[in-house]
C-alpha positions in Angstrom: 130.2 64.8 149.8 129.5 68.5 148.5 130.8 71.2 150.9 128.8 74.2 151.7 130.2 77.4 150.3 131.1 79.7 153.3 129.6 83.1 153.6 132.3 85.4 152.5 132.4 88.9 154.2 132.0 91.9 152.0 135.5 93.4 151.1 135.8 97.2 149.9 138.1 96.1 146.8 137.4 95.2 143.1 133.7 96.4 143.2 131.9 96.1 139.9 130.9 99.6 138.2 126.9 100.0 138.3 126.9 98.5 134.6 125.9 94.9 134.6 128.4 92.4 133.0 127.8 88.9 131.8 130.3 86.1 131.8 128.8 83.7 128.8 128.5 80.0 129.5 131.0 77.4 128.4 128.8 76.0 125.4 126.2 78.4 123.9 124.6 75.2 122.1 124.0 73.6 125.4 123.5 76.7 127.8 121.5 76.0 130.8 120.1 79.4 131.1 120.7 82.9 131.6 121.1 84.0 135.5 121.2 87.3 136.9 123.0 87.6 140.1 122.2 91.0 142.2 124.8 91.5 145.2 127.1 94.1 146.2 129.5 91.8 147.6 132.4 90.8 144.9 133.5 87.8 146.8 129.8 86.2 147.0 129.3 87.0 143.2 132.7 85.3 142.6 131.3 82.1 144.5 128.1 82.3 142.4 129.7 82.8 139.1 132.2 80.0 139.5 129.3 77.8 140.6 126.9 78.6 137.7 129.5 78.8 135.1 130.8 75.1 136.2 127.2 74.0 135.3 127.3 76.1 131.9 125.2 78.9 133.0 125.5 82.5 131.6 125.9 84.7 134.3 125.0 88.6 134.6 126.3 90.2 137.5 124.8 93.6 139.0 126.0 95.4 142.4 122.6 96.8 143.5 118.8 96.7 143.0 118.9 99.6 140.5 121.6 97.9 138.5 119.8 94.8 138.6 116.2 96.3 137.2 118.4 98.0 134.3 119.9 94.6 133.5 116.4 92.8 133.5 114.9 95.8 131.5 118.0 95.3 129.0 117.4 91.8 128.8 113.8 92.3 127.9 115.0 94.6 124.8 117.4 92.2 123.8 116.5 89.5 121.4 117.9 85.9 122.8 119.3 87.4 125.9 116.3 87.1 128.1 117.1 86.5 131.9 115.7 83.2 133.3 116.1 83.6 137.0 117.5 86.0 139.6 119.5 85.4 142.3 118.7 88.2 144.9 120.5 89.6 147.8 118.8 91.6 150.4 121.3 93.9 152.2 122.6 96.4 149.3 123.1 100.0 149.0 121.2 102.1 146.7 118.3 99.9 146.3 118.1 96.6 148.4 116.7 93.3 147.6 113.1 94.0 148.8 112.9 97.0 147.0 114.1 95.7 143.5 111.8 92.7 144.0 108.9 95.1 144.4 109.5 96.9 141.5 110.6 93.8 139.4 107.2 92.4 139.9 105.5 95.3 138.1 107.7 94.0 135.1 107.7 90.7 135.1 105.6 87.9 137.1 106.8 85.2 139.0 106.1 82.6 136.4 108.1 84.3 133.7 110.7 85.6 136.0 111.5 83.5 139.3 113.6 85.0 141.9 115.6 83.3 144.6 116.4 85.2 147.5 119.9 84.3 148.5 121.1 86.5 151.9 122.6 85.8 155.5 119.4 87.1 156.9 117.6 84.0 158.0 114.8 85.8 160.2 111.5 84.5 159.5 109.8 87.9 159.3 112.4 88.5 156.3 111.5 85.3 154.7 107.9 86.0 154.6 108.2 89.5 153.6 110.6 88.5 150.6 107.9 85.8 149.5 104.8 88.1 149.8 106.7 90.5 147.5 106.9 88.0 144.9 110.1 85.9 145.7 109.8 82.2 144.5 112.2 80.7 146.8 114.6 81.8 149.6 118.0 80.3 150.4 120.2 81.7 153.3 124.3 81.8 153.3 126.2 79.7 153.7 124.5 77.8 150.9 125.3 74.2 149.6 126.2 74.6 145.8 124.0 71.4 145.0 121.0 72.5 147.0 121.1 76.0 144.7 121.6 74.4 141.9 118.5 72.2 142.4 116.4 75.0 143.3 117.7 76.8 140.3 116.3 73.9 138.1 113.3 73.6 139.8 112.6 77.1 139.1 113.3 76.9 135.6 111.2 73.9 135.0 108.1 75.4 136.7 108.8 78.4 134.6 108.8 76.5 131.5 105.8 74.3 132.5 103.8 77.6 133.2 104.9 79.2 129.8 103.7 75.9 128.2 100.4 76.1 129.8 100.0 79.7 128.6 100.3 78.8 125.1 97.0 77.1 125.6 95.2 79.6 127.8 94.7 83.1 126.2 96.3 85.0 128.8 95.3 88.3 127.0 91.6 87.4 128.0 92.3 86.5 131.4 94.1 89.9 131.9 91.1 91.7 130.5 88.8 89.9 133.2 91.2 91.7 135.9 91.8 88.3 137.3 94.2 86.0 138.5 94.0 82.5 136.6 93.9 80.8 139.9 90.9 83.0 141.0 88.9 82.2 137.9 85.6 80.1 138.2 82.8 79.3 135.7 80.2 82.0 134.9 82.8 85.0 135.6 82.2 87.9 133.2 82.5 91.5 132.3 80.6 93.1 129.7 82.7 95.8 127.7 83.1 97.3 124.1 85.3 95.6 122.0 86.3 95.0 118.1 86.1 91.6 116.7 87.9 90.1 114.0 87.2 86.8 112.2 89.6 85.6 109.5 89.0 82.3 107.6 90.8 80.5 105.0 89.0 80.9 101.6 87.9 77.8 99.9 89.4 75.5 102.6 86.9 72.6 102.0 87.8 72.4 98.4 91.4 72.9 98.9 91.8 70.2 101.9 89.8 67.7 99.5 93.2 67.2 97.3 95.6 67.3 100.3 97.0 64.5 102.8 95.6 65.3 106.7 99.2 65.8 107.2 99.5 68.7 104.5 96.1 70.1 105.7 97.4 70.5 109.1 100.7 71.9 108.0 98.7 74.4 106.0 96.8 75.6 108.8 99.9 76.1 111.2 101.6 78.1 108.3 98.8 80.7 107.9 98.1 80.8 111.9 102.1 81.4 112.3 101.9 84.2 109.9 98.8 86.0 111.3 99.1 85.5 115.1 102.2 87.5 115.7 100.4 90.3 113.3 97.3 90.2 115.9 99.6 90.5 118.9 101.8 93.4 117.3 98.4 95.3 117.0 97.2 95.0 120.6 95.1 92.1 119.3 94.3 89.0 121.6 93.7 85.4 119.8 90.5 84.1 121.3 90.3 81.0 119.7 90.7 78.6 116.5 87.9 77.2 114.8 89.3 74.8 112.3 90.7 77.2 109.5 89.0 80.1 111.2 90.7 82.6 113.8 88.8 84.8 116.1 90.4 87.9 117.7 89.7 90.8 120.1 90.8 94.1 120.1 90.2 96.0 123.3 92.1 99.3 122.8 90.6 100.6 119.5 89.1 99.8 116.3 92.1 101.1 114.3 94.3 98.2 115.8 91.7 95.7 114.2 91.8 97.4 111.0 95.7 97.9 110.6 96.0 94.3 111.6 93.6 93.0 108.7 95.6 95.0 106.2 98.9 93.5 107.5 97.6 89.9 107.3 96.4 90.2 103.8 99.7 91.8 102.9 101.5 88.8 104.6 99.3 86.6 102.7 99.8 88.3 99.4 103.6 87.3 100.0 102.9 83.9 100.5 100.8 83.4 97.6 104.0 84.4 95.5 105.5 81.2 96.7 103.4 78.1 97.2 102.2 75.5 99.6 103.9 72.1 99.2 103.4 70.0 95.9 99.8 71.2 95.6 101.0 74.9 94.7 97.8 76.1 97.0 97.1 80.0 96.5 96.3 80.8 100.2 93.6 83.6 100.5 91.6 84.7 103.7 88.3 86.8 104.0 88.3 88.8 107.1 85.4 90.9 108.7 85.3 93.1 111.8 82.7 94.3 113.7 82.4 96.7 116.9 80.1 96.8 119.7 79.7 95.4 123.3 80.6 92.0 124.3 80.3 89.8 127.3 84.0 88.7 128.0 84.0 85.9 130.7 84.4 81.8 131.2 82.1 79.2 130.1 81.8 75.3 130.6 81.9 73.8 133.6 83.8 72.6 136.7 86.0 70.2 134.6 86.4 72.1 131.3 86.0 75.6 130.9 87.4 78.6 128.8 87.4 82.1 128.2 85.9 83.7 125.5 83.6 86.5 124.1 79.9 86.0 123.8 77.3 88.5 122.2 75.4 89.7 119.1 78.6 91.5 118.1 80.6 88.4 118.0 77.9 86.8 115.8 77.7 89.5 113.3 81.5 89.8 113.1 81.3 86.2 111.9 78.4 87.0 109.6 80.4 89.8 108.2 83.4 87.5 107.6 81.1 84.9 105.6 79.9 87.9 103.5 83.6 88.5 102.0 83.1 85.7 99.9 79.8 86.6 98.5 81.0 90.3 97.9 84.3 89.0 96.8 86.3 91.4 99.3 89.3 90.3 101.3 88.2 93.0 104.1 84.7 93.9 105.2 84.4 96.0 108.2 81.0 97.3 109.7 79.7 100.7 109.8 79.9 100.6 113.8 83.9 99.9 113.2 84.2 102.9 110.8 82.4 105.5 113.1 84.2 104.4 116.2 87.6 105.0 114.5 89.2 108.2 115.5 90.7 108.6 112.3 89.2 106.6 109.5 90.8 108.7 106.7 94.0 106.8 107.9 92.8 103.7 105.8 91.7 103.4 102.2 88.0 102.5 102.4 85.0 102.8 100.3 81.2 102.1 101.4 79.7 99.1 99.6 76.3 99.1 100.8 74.3 97.8 103.7 72.9 94.0 103.7 70.6 92.3 106.0 72.8 89.2 107.3 71.3 85.8 108.1 69.8 85.7 111.5 69.1 89.7 111.7 66.5 92.0 110.6 68.4 95.2 110.7 70.8 96.2 107.6 74.4 96.4 108.7 76.2 99.1 106.9 79.7 97.7 105.2 82.7 99.3 104.3 85.5 97.4 102.1 89.1 98.2 103.4 91.6 98.5 100.1 94.7 99.4 101.6 96.2 95.7 101.0 95.4 96.1 97.2 97.4 97.1 94.6 97.5 100.7 93.6 96.1 100.4 90.3 93.1 98.2 91.7 92.8 100.5 94.8 92.3 103.3 92.9 89.8 101.7 90.1 87.6 100.4 93.1 87.4 104.1 94.8 86.8 105.7 91.3 83.8 103.2 91.2 82.3 104.1 94.7 80.0 106.9 93.8 78.6 105.0 90.9 78.2 102.1 92.9 76.5 103.9 95.7 74.2 105.5 93.3 73.2 102.0 91.7 72.5 100.6 95.3 70.6 103.2 96.2 68.5 102.9 93.0 67.9 99.3 93.3 65.0 97.1 93.4 65.0 96.3 89.7 65.4 99.6 88.6 66.9 99.2 85.0 69.5 102.2 85.2 70.8 100.5 88.6 71.2 97.2 86.6 73.0 99.1 83.6 75.2 100.7 85.9 76.1 97.7 88.1 76.5 95.7 84.9 79.1 98.1 83.7 80.9 98.1 87.0 81.1 94.2 87.2 82.3 93.9 83.7 85.3 96.3 84.7 86.0 93.4 87.3 84.4 95.0 90.4 83.2 92.0 92.4 81.1 93.9 95.0 79.0 95.4 91.8 78.5 91.8 90.6 77.2 90.8 94.1 74.4 93.4 94.0 73.8 92.9 89.9 72.7 89.5 91.0 70.5 90.9 93.8 69.1 93.5 91.6 68.0 91.2 88.9 66.8 88.6 91.6 64.9 91.2 93.1 65.4 89.2 96.3 64.7 92.2 98.6 67.8 91.6 100.8 69.5 95.1 100.3 68.8 98.1 102.2 69.5 101.7 100.5 72.1 103.5 102.4 70.5 105.8 105.0 71.0 109.5 104.4 73.7 111.2 106.8 
C-alpha cells in the first residue's frame, strides 16, 4: 500500500531565494506537465518535488504568493513553458495562498490554470474560502501521494477538455456579452458598435472542381490556419466559418480590422509564391469590411445554440466582400469604416465610388485598401484616383467619362473596368460621390 507523506514542520535552513526555480522532468518527450509548487516550507517542497519528478512532471518552486505570481506571469510569456497546474499552500509570509489565488484569478481562470490548495489547515471555513476564490480542489496534509497525483491528473484532464470545447465556442464573443458561458441562454444579446470583416476564397467553386474532397478540406484549413492568428493578433474575434468564407468581428477599433486585411493579403501573397498540392492552386481572397451597430447574442434553441452577430451591418459587410470580385479589388472598406478610423492616413487607400449593393436602396461609399500591393502597382492606382473619381462623377453614358474610364481600364485598373462596363450599359447602379 502507498504510505501517506507525513507533514513536515517548517525549518529555517536552506530556504529558496525569492526567485522561482524549476526542476525539469526526466523525459521532455513524455513530460506529464509543468506544475508550480508554492510553499514557504523547504521540506514540504522537497516532498512534493520528489513525488512529482518521480512521475515525470517538471516542477517550478516558489516560496510565497508574490514569487508564485511572478512564476505564472513569466510562464505566460515563455513559449512552451506555460504552467499547467498550481499546488498552493495557504499559510505563507509576504503573500499568503488566499491572496495569491485572488490575484491569480484576474490573470487566468480556473479552466486554463487549475489550483489545488494543499495545506495543514482543515477548517471548513478555509476550504469554502479557498474554493470561493477560485481553487479547483483542496487537500490537507498529511497527504497520500497517490491521491494527490490522481487529483492532479483529474484537473489536467478537465483543463484539456475545457480547452478543447473552447476551440468550438467563440470565447471572444462570450466575453463581449459579459457573460459566463454557463449563464448563457437563447435570445440573450447586446447592441454595440462593431467592425465586421468577411474574407472569402476567390474562385473556390471552380478551384475545388478539379480537387479531391480531401484536397479541398486541406486547402480550406491551410488558408484559415494562416488568417486566424492574424485576426486574433489585431484584437479580432472569429465569429464563424461558412464553407470557404470567414467572418470576424473587431470590437476595439476599425483600424484593427483594416490592419488585419492588409496582413492577411500579405500572407496569402507569400503562399502564392509556393503552391498547394499537385494542382498548384493560386490562393486569393476578397475581403470586405463595414462598421456599424450590431446585435451580438445567442441564436438557436435549447438544444443547439451559438453566439453570433446579426444586423444590417453584417449583411452589408458580406455584400461588400462580394463586390471585391466585381471591382477586381483585394480589399474594400466602406465609408463608415474610413470615417470611423482615428488615423485613416495610416493606410494607403483610394476612393472608388459608391455602389448600390443588392438588397439596399442607398449607395455605399467604397474605398480600396492598397497597402498589400507592390509599390509600383500601388503608386499607379493612386495616380489614377483623381481621374477615376472625376469619371465616376460624370457617368451615366457621358462620352468623356467613357473615354477616361477606358484609358484607365487599358492601363490595368480593374475598378475602372467595372465602371466602364456600367457606364456603357447605363445600368443606373452608380451614384455620384457626394460633395464633402
